[in-house]
C-alpha positions in Angstrom: 108.1 -0.2 16.3 111.2 1.8 16.7 113.7 1.5 19.5 114.6 4.6 21.5 118.1 4.8 22.7 118.6 6.8 25.9 121.9 8.4 26.7 122.9 9.4 30.2 124.9 12.6 30.6 127.6 12.5 33.2 128.5 15.5 35.3 131.7 15.8 33.2 129.6 16.2 30.1 127.3 18.9 31.6 129.4 21.7 33.0 126.3 23.2 34.7 124.9 20.1 36.1 126.9 20.3 39.3 125.6 23.7 40.1 121.9 22.9 39.7 120.4 22.0 43.1 117.9 19.2 43.0 116.4 19.6 46.4 113.4 22.0 46.6 114.6 23.3 49.9 118.0 24.2 48.5 116.4 25.9 45.5 114.0 27.9 47.8 117.0 28.9 50.0 119.0 30.1 46.9 116.0 32.0 45.6 115.6 33.7 49.0 119.3 34.6 49.0 119.0 36.0 45.5 116.0 38.1 46.7 118.0 39.5 49.6 120.9 40.3 47.3 118.6 42.1 44.9 116.8 44.1 47.7 119.7 45.0 50.0 122.9 44.7 48.1 122.4 45.6 44.4 122.6 49.4 44.2 122.2 49.7 47.9 123.3 53.3 47.9 121.5 54.3 44.7 120.0 57.8 44.6 116.3 57.5 45.1 114.9 60.8 46.4 111.6 60.8 48.2 109.0 62.3 45.8 106.8 65.1 46.9 103.3 64.3 47.9 100.5 65.3 45.6 97.9 67.4 47.4 94.9 65.1 46.9 93.9 64.3 50.4 90.8 65.6 52.2 92.8 68.3 54.0 95.7 69.1 51.6 93.3 69.1 48.6 91.5 72.1 50.0 94.6 74.2 50.6 95.4 77.1 48.3 98.5 79.0 47.3 101.7 78.7 49.4 100.0 76.4 51.9 99.3 73.9 49.1 102.9 74.1 48.1 104.1 73.4 51.6 101.7 70.4 51.9 103.7 68.6 49.2 106.7 68.5 51.5 104.7 66.8 54.4 106.6 63.5 54.0 109.9 65.1 54.2 108.8 67.1 57.2 107.8 64.0 59.1 111.2 62.4 58.4 113.0 65.6 59.7 110.8 65.6 62.7 111.8 62.0 63.4 115.5 63.1 63.1 114.9 65.9 65.6 113.3 63.4 68.0 116.3 61.2 67.8 118.6 64.1 68.6 116.5 65.0 71.6 116.7 61.4 72.9 120.5 61.6 72.5 120.7 64.8 74.4 118.5 63.4 77.1 120.5 60.3 77.5 123.8 62.1 77.5 122.9 65.0 79.6 123.2 67.6 76.8 127.0 67.4 76.6 129.1 67.8 73.5 129.6 64.1 73.4 125.9 63.5 73.4 125.6 65.8 70.4 128.1 63.7 68.5 126.2 60.5 69.4 123.0 62.2 68.3 124.5 63.2 64.9 125.6 59.6 64.4 122.0 58.4 65.1 120.4 61.2 63.1 122.4 60.6 59.9 120.7 57.3 58.9 117.2 58.9 59.4 118.0 61.8 57.1 119.6 59.5 54.6 116.3 57.7 54.1 115.2 60.8 52.1 117.6 60.0 49.3 119.1 56.5 49.7 116.7 54.3 51.6 118.5 51.0 51.5 121.8 52.6 52.2 120.2 54.3 55.2 119.5 50.8 56.7 123.1 49.7 56.4 124.3 53.1 57.8 121.9 52.6 60.7 123.5 49.2 61.6 127.0 50.7 61.3 125.9 53.7 63.4 124.4 51.4 66.0 127.7 49.5 66.3 129.7 52.7 66.7 127.3 54.3 69.2 127.1 51.1 71.1 130.9 50.8 71.3 131.6 54.4 72.5 128.4 55.5 74.3 126.7 52.4 75.7 125.6 52.0 79.3 124.2 49.1 81.2 120.9 47.9 79.9 121.2 49.9 76.6 122.9 47.3 74.4 123.0 46.5 71.5 120.9 49.6 70.8 121.5 52.7 72.9 118.5 55.0 73.2 119.3 57.3 70.2 120.1 54.3 68.0 117.0 52.5 69.2 114.8 55.3 68.1 116.8 55.9 64.9 116.8 52.2 63.8 113.0 52.0 64.3 112.5 55.1 62.3 114.8 53.9 59.5 113.1 50.5 59.3 109.7 52.1 59.1 110.6 54.7 56.4 112.5 52.2 54.3 109.7 49.7 54.5 107.2 52.3 53.4 109.5 53.3 50.5 110.3 49.7 49.3 108.3 46.5 49.4 107.3 43.9 52.0 110.1 41.5 51.0 112.7 44.2 51.7 111.1 44.9 55.1 111.3 41.2 55.9 115.0 41.0 55.1 115.8 44.1 57.1 114.0 42.5 60.1 116.0 39.3 59.7 119.3 41.1 59.5 118.3 43.2 62.6 117.5 40.0 64.5 120.8 38.5 63.4 122.7 41.5 64.6 120.9 41.5 67.9 121.6 37.7 68.4 125.3 38.1 67.6 125.7 41.2 69.9 123.7 39.6 72.7 125.8 36.4 72.4 129.1 38.2 72.3 128.5 40.7 75.2 125.9 39.0 77.3 128.1 39.1 80.4 128.8 42.8 80.1 125.5 44.4 79.2 121.8 43.9 79.5 120.1 43.3 76.2 117.3 45.3 74.6 117.2 43.1 71.5 113.8 41.6 72.4 112.0 45.0 72.6 113.6 46.1 69.4 112.5 42.9 67.5 109.0 43.1 68.9 108.5 46.7 68.2 110.1 46.5 64.7 108.0 43.5 63.9 104.8 45.3 64.8 105.8 48.4 62.8 106.9 46.4 59.7 103.7 44.3 59.9 101.6 47.4 59.9 103.5 48.8 56.9 103.1 45.5 55.1 99.4 45.5 55.7 99.3 49.1 54.4 101.2 48.1 51.3 98.8 45.2 50.6 95.8 47.4 51.1 97.1 50.1 48.8 97.9 47.6 46.1 94.4 46.1 46.5 92.9 49.6 46.2 95.0 50.3 43.0 93.9 47.0 41.5 90.3 47.7 42.3 90.6 51.2 40.9 92.3 49.9 37.7 89.5 47.3 37.3 86.9 49.9 37.8 88.5 52.0 35.1 88.5 49.1 32.7 84.9 48.3 33.6 83.9 51.9 33.0 85.7 51.9 29.6 84.0 48.7 28.6 80.6 50.0 29.8 81.1 53.2 27.8 82.2 51.2 24.8 79.2 48.9 25.1 76.9 51.9 25.4 78.4 53.4 22.3 77.9 50.2 20.4 74.3 50.0 21.5 73.7 53.6 20.4 75.3 52.9 17.0 73.2 49.8 16.6 70.1 51.9 17.4 71.1 54.5 14.9 71.8 51.9 12.3 68.4 50.3 12.7 66.7 53.7 12.5 68.8 54.6 9.4 67.9 51.3 7.8 64.2 51.9 8.5 64.3 55.3 6.9 66.6 54.7 4.0 65.3 51.3 3.1 61.7 52.7 3.0 62.7 55.5 0.6 65.0 53.3 -1.5 62.2 50.7 -1.8 59.8 53.5 -3.0 62.4 54.6 -5.6 62.9 51.0 -6.9 59.1 50.4 -7.2 58.5 53.8 -8.8 61.4 53.3 -11.2 60.0 49.9 -12.2 56.4 51.1 -12.7 57.2 54.4 -14.4 57.7 53.1 -17.9 54.3 51.5 -17.8 52.6 54.8 -17.0 53.9 56.4 -20.2 52.5 55.4 -23.6 55.3 54.3 -25.9 58.2 55.5 -23.7 61.5 56.1 -25.4 64.2 53.4 -25.1 66.5 55.8 -23.3 63.9 56.5 -20.7 63.3 52.8 -20.1 67.0 52.2 -19.7 67.4 55.1 -17.3 64.6 53.8 -15.1 66.1 50.3 -15.2 69.5 51.8 -14.0 67.7 53.6 -11.2 66.0 50.5 -10.1 69.2 48.4 -10.2 71.1 51.0 -8.2 68.3 51.2 -5.6 68.2 47.4 -5.2 72.0 47.3 -5.0 71.9 50.0 -2.3 69.3 48.1 -0.3 71.4 44.9 -0.5 74.5 46.7 0.7 72.5 48.5 3.4 71.1 45.2 4.8 74.6 43.6 4.7 76.2 46.5 6.7 73.3 46.5 9.1 73.8 42.8 9.7 77.4 43.4 10.7 76.3 46.1 13.2 73.4 44.0 14.7 74.8 40.5 15.0 77.8 39.6 17.1 78.1 36.2 15.4 77.6 37.7 11.9 79.2 35.7 9.1 80.2 37.4 5.9 78.0 36.7 2.9 79.0 34.3 0.2 78.9 37.1 -2.3 82.5 38.2 -3.0 83.5 41.8 -2.1 84.2 44.1 -5.1 87.7 44.4 -6.3 89.6 46.4 -8.9 88.5 43.8 -11.4 84.9 45.0 -11.0 85.9 48.6 -11.6 84.7 48.6 -15.2 81.1 47.9 -14.0 81.3 50.8 -11.6 82.6 53.1 -14.4 79.9 52.0 -16.7 77.3 52.7 -14.1 78.8 56.2 -13.6 78.9 56.9 -17.3 75.2 56.1 -17.5 74.5 59.0 -15.2 76.3 61.4 -17.6 79.7 61.6 -16.1 82.5 61.1 -18.7 85.1 58.9 -17.0 88.5 57.8 -18.4 90.5 55.1 -16.8 94.3 54.6 -17.1 96.2 51.7 -15.8 100.0 51.7 -15.6 102.4 49.0 -14.3 102.0 45.2 -14.3 98.5 44.4 -13.1 98.6 41.8 -10.4 96.4 40.4 -7.6 96.6 42.4 -4.4 95.5 41.6 -0.9 91.7 41.6 -0.4 91.8 44.6 1.9 93.7 46.7 -0.5 91.5 45.7 -3.5 88.3 46.5 -1.6 89.6 49.8 -0.2 90.8 50.9 -3.6 87.4 50.1 -5.1 85.6 52.0 -2.4 87.9 55.0 -2.7 87.3 55.2 -6.4 83.6 54.8 -5.9 83.5 57.6 -3.2 85.6 59.9 -5.3 83.4 59.5 -8.3 80.3 60.0 -6.2 81.8 63.3 -5.0 82.5 64.3 -8.6 78.8 63.6 -9.5 77.6 65.6 -6.4 79.9 68.6 -6.6 80.9 68.8 -10.3 77.9 67.7 -12.4 78.6 67.6 -16.1 82.4 67.6 -15.6 84.8 64.9 -16.8 86.8 62.7 -14.5 89.9 60.5 -14.8 90.8 57.5 -12.8 94.5 56.5 -12.8 95.7 53.3 -11.3 99.4 52.6 -10.9 100.8 49.2 -9.9 104.2 49.9 -8.5 106.7 47.7 -6.7 105.8 48.8 -3.2 102.0 49.1 -3.5 99.2 50.6 -5.4 98.7 54.2 -6.5 95.4 55.9 -7.2 94.6 59.3 -8.6 91.0 60.4 -9.2 90.7 63.9 -10.6 87.7 65.7 -12.0 87.5 68.8 -14.1 85.7 72.0 -12.9 81.9 72.0 -13.5 80.9 73.5 -16.8 78.4 75.8 -15.2 79.3 76.5 -11.5 76.3 78.6 -11.0 74.0 75.5 -11.4 76.0 73.6 -8.7 73.9 73.3 -5.5 75.6 72.8 -2.1 75.6 69.1 -1.2 73.5 68.2 1.8 76.0 65.7 2.9 78.0 65.9 6.1 81.4 65.6 4.5 82.0 62.0 5.6 83.2 60.8 2.2 86.7 62.2 2.5 86.8 61.1 6.2 85.8 57.6 5.2 88.5 57.4 2.5 91.1 58.7 5.0 90.1 56.0 7.5 90.5 53.3 4.9 93.9 54.6 3.9 95.1 55.0 7.5 93.9 51.5 8.3 96.3 50.2 5.6 99.2 52.5 6.6 98.9 54.4 3.4 99.0 58.1 2.4 96.3 60.3 0.9 95.8 63.9 -0.3 92.5 65.5 -1.3 92.7 69.0 -2.5 91.4 71.3 -5.3 93.3 71.5 -8.5 94.7 74.8 -9.9 92.2 74.5 -12.8 89.2 74.5 -10.4 88.6 70.8 -10.2 89.3 68.3 -7.4 92.0 65.7 -7.0 92.3 62.7 -4.7 95.7 61.0 -4.6 96.2 57.8 -2.6 99.1 55.3 -2.1 98.4 52.0 -0.5 101.5 50.0 0.5 101.6 46.3 -0.3 104.3 44.3 1.4 106.3 42.2 -1.0 105.5 38.5 -1.0 108.5 36.4 0.1 109.6 33.3 -1.8 108.7 31.1 1.2 105.2 32.5 1.3 104.7 32.4 -2.4 
């Protein structure tokens, strides 16, 4: 048993220990103050113009031409209408004099500022309230004279809509603090309208908060529905592919089985068949059985969600000689050239390289029967290079169009793209066809070796 020695760090040893509050209440208060600083003080006068509204509503969505263009400015028009209402209240309270016009402009400025600097408009509203209250207040209209009363309610509402519920809460708290200070300082001189302001602003901000919450919930539901629709579409696509795979298996497996059986029985139907004929039928049967095995394996991957890879290893470049021998038996003269230091590559690269060579040679058999082909494999420092080129067919007039859908080149490109490689497939000047591929292989670090 080992003994653990505990060391106690003193405040002198930890320079930050004295600044870390241990009380949950103090931490909550500090977090709240940080939130207020972030919402109302950092970049308070930052330029945040009110965006135009997209005409997607039941009414604006039906408008055409210039009316549709005007509908995008509906939010701005409402704010300007609120500013005009504030000016009318100022004129009504001041009798329409020049002084009332100045008071109205002081109250209108914060409302218009919400269009471009919403948080700054709140601070300007408080300052404007103090100025208007100091120079234009009358009994019973303090600390918010009538124009400032309307202006501040409009500013609180617009800023709350443009920001988030936490910002609305802080604005209401600061409004209540200003009302408390003003009521305490000038209680003997004026009547107070702080209570109506706090009640009305609380109702408005609560309604805006509920609107925010509902809109966020609708966005979350819409996003979830979109994800569900995508998943449903993907599941439907997979089910369709599974159905196609099963049908393909039933059709191809039947015909390949017939080919294998006929190839096995054909030599016995001929008296004294030549040895070349027996070998040809044996090759046909072996290829048919191999195709059936591969088809069943691929179908198992498509069908079963918990499919496990078979124990049989996947082909690699080491098995390429068997593939070339098989191709040579069909009459295609194939040459192989290997350059560079042969080394073991990642399984995905080995399998993809094997399949690319296999598909390229199959295309040569299909499109250039009787022509020669060359397979060049280059092991370089950064990866593996492949070049499969076939000569033009000896007798082009005997070449029949292939019934395939051209998926061979597409399949090769998908394998190369999956490995972040590069590929070109194009005719050669001599009339043949060339496929060039580079598959990058990251270098193995010493620590991973």
